[in-house]
C-alpha positions in Angstrom: 0.0 0.0 0.0 1.3 3.4 -0.9 2.1 5.4 2.2 1.3 8.9 1.2 1.0 9.9 4.9 4.8 10.5 4.9 4.2 13.3 2.3 1.4 14.7 4.5 3.6 15.2 7.5 4.7 18.6 6.2 1.1 19.6 5.4 -0.6 18.3 8.5 -1.1 20.7 11.3 -0.9 19.4 14.9 -2.5 21.8 17.3 -2.1 21.4 21.0 -4.6 23.8 22.3 -3.7 25.7 25.5 -4.2 24.2 28.9 -3.6 27.5 30.6 -7.3 28.2 31.1 -7.6 25.2 33.5 -6.8 25.8 37.1 -4.8 23.2 39.0 -7.9 22.5 41.1 -9.9 21.4 38.1 -10.5 17.8 37.2 -8.6 16.0 34.5 -9.5 17.3 31.0 -12.3 15.5 29.1 -11.1 14.6 25.6 -13.6 11.9 25.0 -15.7 11.8 21.8 -18.8 12.5 23.9 -17.4 16.0 24.6 -18.2 17.6 21.3 -18.1 21.3 22.2 -15.0 21.9 24.3 -11.7 21.0 22.5 -9.5 23.1 24.8 -7.4 20.1 25.8 -7.5 18.2 22.6 -4.5 17.7 20.2 -5.9 18.3 16.7 -4.1 16.8 13.7 -5.0 18.2 10.3 -5.1 15.6 7.5 -5.1 16.6 3.9 -7.1 13.6 2.8 -5.7 13.2 -0.7 -2.1 13.4 0.5 -2.2 11.1 3.5 -2.6 7.4 2.7 -4.0 5.5 -0.3 -6.0 2.8 1.4 -8.2 1.9 -1.5 -6.6 2.3 -5.0 -9.8 1.4 -6.7 -11.4 4.8 -5.9 -8.5 6.8 -7.4 -9.6 9.1 -10.3 -8.6 8.1 -13.8 -6.9 9.8 -16.7 -5.5 13.3 -16.5 -6.9 13.9 -13.0 -4.6 11.5 -11.3 -0.8 11.2 -10.6 0.0 8.2 -8.5 3.6 9.3 -8.0 2.3 12.5 -6.4 4.8 14.5 -8.5 2.3 16.9 -9.9 0.7 18.3 -6.7 -2.1 19.9 -8.6 -3.6 16.4 -9.4 -5.1 13.7 -7.2 -2.6 11.5 -5.5 -4.9 8.8 -4.1 -5.3 9.4 -0.4 -8.7 8.4 1.0 -10.7 7.7 4.1 -9.7 4.0 4.1 -6.1 5.2 4.3 -7.0 7.3 7.4 -8.8 4.3 8.9 -5.8 2.1 8.4 -3.5 4.7 10.2 -6.0 5.0 13.0 -6.2 1.2 13.5 -2.4 0.7 13.4 -1.9 3.3 16.2 -0.1 5.9 14.0 -2.3 8.7 15.4 -2.8 7.6 19.0 0.9 6.9 19.2 1.4 10.7 18.8 -1.2 11.5 21.4 -3.7 12.8 18.8 -7.3 13.1 20.1 -8.9 14.8 17.1 -8.4 14.8 13.4 -9.4 17.6 11.0 -10.0 16.3 7.5 -10.5 17.8 4.1 -14.0 18.9 3.1 -15.7 15.5 2.4 -18.4 16.6 -0.1 -18.6 15.8 -3.8 -16.4 18.1 -5.9 -16.3 18.8 -9.6 -14.7 16.2 -11.9 -13.3 18.6 -14.5 -9.6 19.1 -15.0 -9.2 22.9 -15.3 -6.3 24.3 -17.3 -4.9 27.5 -15.8 -2.0 29.0 -17.9 -1.2 25.6 -19.4 -1.2 23.7 -16.1 -3.9 21.2 -15.2 -5.7 21.5 -11.9 -8.1 19.3 -10.0 -10.3 19.4 -6.9 -8.0 17.2 -4.9 -8.2 19.8 -2.1 -11.9 19.4 -1.7 -12.8 23.1 -2.0 -14.6 23.0 -5.4 -17.9 21.6 -4.3 -20.7 20.5 -6.6 -23.0 18.6 -4.1 -22.7 19.2 -0.3 -25.0 16.2 0.3 -22.8 13.6 -1.4 -19.2 12.4 -0.8 -16.2 12.9 -2.9 -15.8 9.5 -4.5 -12.0 9.9 -4.6 -12.1 9.9 -0.8 -14.7 7.2 -0.5 -18.3 6.3 -0.2 -20.8 7.3 2.5 -20.2 3.9 4.0 -16.5 4.6 4.0 -17.1 7.9 5.8 -19.3 6.2 8.4 -16.5 3.6 8.9 -14.0 6.4 9.4 -16.2 7.9 12.1 -16.6 4.5 13.8 -12.9 3.7 13.7 -11.9 7.1 15.1 -14.4 7.0 17.9 -13.3 3.5 18.8 -9.9 5.0 19.5 -11.5 8.0 21.3 -10.5 10.3 18.4 -12.9 13.1 17.3 -13.5 13.9 13.7 -13.6 17.5 12.4 -14.6 18.2 8.8 -13.7 21.1 6.7 -16.8 22.8 5.4 -16.8 25.5 2.7 -20.3 26.9 2.1 -19.1 30.2 0.7 -18.9 28.9 -2.9 -19.1 26.0 -5.3 -16.4 25.8 -8.0 -14.6 28.0 -10.5 -16.9 29.5 -13.1 -16.9 32.2 -15.8 -19.8 34.6 -16.3 -19.2 34.7 -20.1 -18.0 31.2 -20.7 -20.7 28.7 -19.7 -18.6 25.8 -20.8 -15.7 26.6 -18.5 -15.2 23.8 -16.0 -18.7 22.8 -14.6 -20.1 26.3 -14.6 -20.2 26.4 -10.8 -23.2 24.1 -10.8 -24.8 23.2 -7.4 -26.6 19.9 -6.9 -28.9 18.7 -4.2 -28.1 15.0 -3.6 -27.8 14.5 -7.4 -30.5 16.9 -8.5 -29.3 20.1 -10.3 -30.3 23.3 -8.5 -28.6 25.7 -10.9 -25.4 27.0 -12.5 -23.6 30.3 -12.6 -24.7 31.2 -16.1 -28.4 31.9 -16.6 -28.8 32.0 -12.9 -32.6 32.6 -12.9 -33.0 31.6 -9.3 -30.3 34.0 -8.1 -28.4 31.3 -6.3 -25.1 33.1 -6.9 -23.7 36.6 -6.6 -22.8 38.2 -10.0 -20.8 41.3 -8.9 -17.4 40.4 -10.3 -14.3 39.4 -8.2 -13.4 40.9 -4.9 -10.4 43.2 -4.6 -10.4 42.7 -0.8 -10.8 46.5 -0.3 -13.6 46.2 2.2 -15.3 43.5 4.2 -18.5 44.0 2.2 -16.5 43.8 -1.1 -15.2 40.4 0.0 -18.7 39.1 1.0 -20.7 40.1 -2.0 -18.1 39.6 -4.8 -16.5 36.4 -5.9 -13.4 35.1 -4.1 -11.1 34.8 -7.2 -13.1 32.9 -9.9 -15.2 30.8 -7.4 -18.9 30.9 -8.0 -20.1 32.8 -4.9 -23.2 31.5 -3.3 -26.0 33.9 -2.3 -26.8 33.0 1.3 -29.7 35.4 1.4 -31.4 33.2 -1.1 -33.9 30.9 0.7 -33.0 27.9 -1.4 -29.3 28.3 -0.6 -30.0 29.0 3.0 -32.2 25.9 3.5 -29.9 23.7 1.4 -26.8 24.5 3.4 -28.5 24.0 6.8 -29.9 20.7 5.6 -26.5 19.6 4.3 -24.7 20.3 7.6 -27.4 18.5 9.5 -26.7 15.4 7.3 -23.0 15.5 8.3 -23.9 16.0 11.9 -26.2 13.0 11.8 -23.2 11.0 10.5 -21.5 11.6 13.8 -18.9 14.4 13.2 -17.5 16.1 16.2 -16.5 19.4 14.9 -16.6 21.8 11.9 -13.9 24.1 10.5 -15.7 26.7 8.5 -13.9 28.0 5.5 -13.9 31.6 4.3 -15.9 33.1 7.2 -14.7 36.5 6.2 -16.5 36.1 2.8 -20.0 35.2 3.9 -22.7 37.5 5.4 -22.1 37.5 9.2 -25.9 37.5 9.8 -26.3 34.4 7.8 -23.4 32.7 9.7 -25.0 33.6 13.0 -28.2 31.9 11.7 -26.2 28.9 10.4 -24.5 28.5 13.8 -27.8 28.7 15.6 -29.0 25.8 13.4 -26.0 23.7 14.4 -26.3 24.6 18.1 -30.0 23.9 18.2 -29.6 20.6 16.4 -26.4 18.9 17.4 -23.9 21.4 18.8 -20.2 20.7 18.0 -17.0 22.6 18.3 -16.8 25.0 15.3 -14.0 27.3 14.3 -13.4 29.4 11.2 -10.8 30.6 8.7 -10.2 34.4 8.1 -8.2 34.7 4.9 -5.8 37.5 4.1 -4.4 37.9 0.7 -0.8 39.1 -0.1 -0.2 42.5 1.4 -3.8 42.7 2.6 -4.5 44.3 5.9 -7.6 43.5 8.0 -9.1 46.5 9.7 -11.0 44.2 12.0 -7.8 42.7 13.3 -6.2 46.1 13.6 -9.2 47.4 15.5 -9.2 44.3 17.7 -5.6 44.8 18.6 -6.1 48.5 19.3 -9.0 47.9 21.6 -6.9 45.3 23.5 -4.4 48.1 24.2 
């Protein structure tokens, strides 16, 4: 079996969250999988699923999308959930004291190979979603995902999923044939695409220049089809999708691009999670090259 987890070592992030908030008089920290909201004493290990371990070569993409040697890092390499399961079962993670893993977004991504400036690119990273209610077959089936949850919990390891509800996939407003046109599917049923968006599922305001917070929210992040969260179809869809993953037993959510989605909607989204099956949730606040965040500056100024 190809051991891609060696390559992942440099990509994986091991976070030992601070214990300083606990006083000496407090009881021993609870890192059990039943404790889904307080991760203050967990050691979290980030796993870039496609670059970790190829446990099932039969689910590897074919043709131009795949490079089994992992030389071309813009293509799929073969890592999957079965590979993670194998490393859980052989003690690789528990041997390092890991109590939680944070894996790539598990949802179905586009299958297109996109050529940018003569270089082929794929959705190996998991951030070019097409259906938030199905799995990425290159990672595994829904049964494989359930087996991953079961294997992790058997070793008292929590599972955090990356989740990116800000957008679908790269799209072009004037080239409907580019990639998969940012199309969004609901468990296999097409809801709509970026071109001829009669349902207003997406924003069509051009790309963000990061000049203001609002500019980043209501304009596309690069060429990614930016979802309109104020649309009731998108709102309901995303809330139903995260409930599905919660029902599968996940213990936490890392929310991608929190800077680029309406804050009111995110509050509503988190209320849905907390009222349904509350889990530890944290977000990513992206800064581009030479970009300054006024919110961070103001926060630091207010702290003295």
